[in-house]
N, C-alpha and C positions, 0 to 999 in steps of 0.2 A: 822119151820123157821130155815134157815141155817145162821149161823154167819160166817163171813169171816174176816181174818186178813192178810193184805199184808205186805211184808217186802222185803228188798233187794235193794231198790232204792239208788241213790247217784249221785255224780258228777263224770263224766268220760270224757276223751278226745275223740274226733272223732276217730273212728277206734277201740275203746276199747269195752269191754264186761261187761255185768252185768247179774246176774240171780235173777229174782224176784220169790218170793214164795207167795202162797195164801193158808193159812191153814183154813180148813173148819171144823165146828162143828155143831151139831144139827141134823136135819133131812136130812143128806147127801144122804140117800138112795132114796130120792124123786127127785133127779136131774138126768138128762140124759147127757146134755152137760154143761160144765163149760167153761168160757171164760175170756179173757182179753180185756179191752178197755182202751183208753187213751184220755185225754183231755188237749190240749195245751191252753195257755192263749188266750182268745178271740175267741176260737173255740168251736164247739160242741164236745161232747164226741163221739168217733168213735170206731168201732170194730177193734180189732187187730188179735185175734186168738181164736180158740175154740177147745176143745177136748171132746170126748165121754168117759165117765167113763168106760163103758163096751166096750172092744175092742180097745179103744185108737185111733180111727180115728181122724184126725185133719184137720183143714182148716185155711187159713190165708187171711188177706187182701193183695192185690198185693204189696203194698209198703214195706212189711217186708218179703216176700217170699225169701227163700234162706239165710236170715240173722237171723231170729228168729225161735226158736223151742219151742213149747208148749209140756209139758209132765205131767204125773201125777203119784203119788204114792198112790194107793188105800188103802194100809195098814195105811198110815199116813193121809189120806184124804187131801192131799196137791197137788196143781197144781203149776207147775213151768213155767216160761217164760225165756228161755235162749236167751239173746240178744247179737249178735255179730255184728261186723262192724257197730257200732252205728254212727249215723249221727246227726248233730245239729237239724235237723227236727224231730228227735225222742224225743226231749225234751217235756215232758208232765207229768201230774200226771197219773199214771197207776192204774187202778182199776180192780178187778176181780168181776165176777158176777156168781151167783150160778146156773143160769138156762138160757141157751142161745138157741134160736131157729133160726137157720140159722145165721143171724148176729144181731138179735134183743135180747136185754136183758129183761128177765122177772123175774129174781130172786133178791136175796139180793145183796147189794153192800158192799164191804169192805170200809175202811177209805181212801184208796189210798196210793200210795207211789210215791214220786217225783223222776223223772229221769231227769237229766240235762246233756246234751252233749255239751261240749265246742269245738269250732272250732280251 
């Protein structure tokens, strides 16, 4: 079982930036892709971005392409989400997941971190 702890959320004005971190522990060798999801109030949780541990290939949902960048530090077992040019519609609780297949989460969830973008 992989345990995840997210951090880095906060309140930012539109156009600003934040960097989220997701520290993994446990059976991290058992995962292929890790990813970020988000859930806005009254909405379902949605896929944001994913990265492959080996090789680092990435993919994103269309609404964040060109603004968000997912990366990983294998030595630290940590995945990051750099978010630039933030918009009010990016406001949500952001979660990482330890195993993502295409855009579907199959692994462990962290506790989430709140991102609020003011207009």
